[in-house]
N, C-alpha and C positions, 0 to 999 in steps of 0.2 A: 637464510643466515650464514649460507656457505659464502657467498661472496665476501660479507664483513667479515669472517673469521679469516679468509684467506688475505684481504687486505690487512688487517691487525697483524696477521703472521708475517706477512711481507715486510711491514714497516718495525715490528720487532727484530726481526731478523736483521735488517739492515742497521738498526739502532744499536743493536748488541755488539757490532762489530767496533764501535766507535769507544767502549769503555775499556778502561786497563785490563790487562791479565797478568797474573802472578809471575814475578820475576823467576821463579822456580816451582817446581811440584811440589804442590802443599803435602805434609808430612807431621808425623808426631814429634813432639818436642819433649825429650827426656820422657818418653812413654805416655805422654798426655797430648790432649788435643792443645793447641796453640791458646795462649790467654787471648782474650779480647782485648782491643786496643783502647777502651776507655771511652768509646764513643758509643751513644744510644742505638746504634744499628747492628750489635753485634750481641748473641746470648748464647749461653754455654752451660751444660750441666757441670763441668768442673769447674765454674766462677763461683766462688763465695759472695761475689758482691751482690746486694739485692737488686739492682737494676738488670743484672746481665744474668743472673742464675734461673736456669729452666731444670727441671727433673729431668733425669735421663730416662730412656725408654725400659720399660721391665720386661726380662726376659723370661717367658714362661716356656719350659719343657727344653728341649735340645737347644744351645747356642747356636749350633751351626744352622739350624732350621729357620731360628730367628733371625740369622743372618741373610739367609736366602729369601726371608719373607720381607725383610727390610729392602733388599734391593727391588723386589718387586711394587712395594708402596712407593718407593722414590720413581720408579719408571713410571706407575699410574699417574703420578703429580706431575709428571713432564720433567722430572730431573733427568740429567744425564751422568752417568759413572765416568771421572775423568780418570781415576787410580785406584786400584785396589790392591791391598797389601793383607798379608795375614792380621787380623782383627782391626784393619783399619780401613775406612770408605773415604774417598773425597768425590763429592757430587757438587753438579751446579746447577741453578735454576735461574731462568730468566723471566724477569718482572715484564708482563705483558704490557704493551703499548711504547712504554719507554724503554725497553730493552735492558734494564739494570741487569749486571750477572751478581747473582749472592752465590757464595761458597758454603756449601753444607756438608760438614765431616763428622764421622762416626768412629767411635772407638769400642771395640767390644770389650768388655770386662766380663768372661764368663764366671769368674770365681765370686763376684758379686752379683750376678745374675742380672745386668743391666747393660745396655748401650747407651754410652755417652753421646752427646750429640752439641755439636757448634755450628751455628748459623750466622752468617755474616757477610754483609753488603760489600762490595769491593770498593764503592765511590760514596762521597757524600759523608754527611754527618747524623742524620736522624733519617729513618726509614718507616716513620709513620706506625710503628709496630709489625711491620712485614715478616720480619724473621721469627719474632717471638710467635706470630699466628701460624707459620710455615710449621714450627716446631711442634705446635698443638694440633694441626692438621695431621702431620706424620704419626704423630703419637694416636690419633684417633684412629686412623687406617691401621697401623700397626696392630693396635690393641683389639680393633674388631675382628683381624683376621688369625690371631693367634690364639 
């Protein structure tokens, strides 16, 4: 299966270079994650809209340890850290075969004991539930290790 994995990795690598990149480094807006654009390819724990809302990740114990654990879970799932600032993390994930890049952002709210999450496709309208499924996979990996 190594040959097939190498082939898919090559196709994904080439295709991912074809999709748009953000015009600027992603960041918090007024201390919160950016709002979703209103398309079904974005979910956020800071959105109140039923189709967009996902629960934040629950922090058990030290917020600093939870933040480090989050980065480990992201890496174990194939995510890449693009920017990290105090209490904010921007990562990207590449969807296999098609090479679509999704932006996944996190905001630590230590006082509330949660890590807010936003996962969004850069391109298209629908993602067939990929971003919501990714957040749930992140949650499962984070919960099982904390």
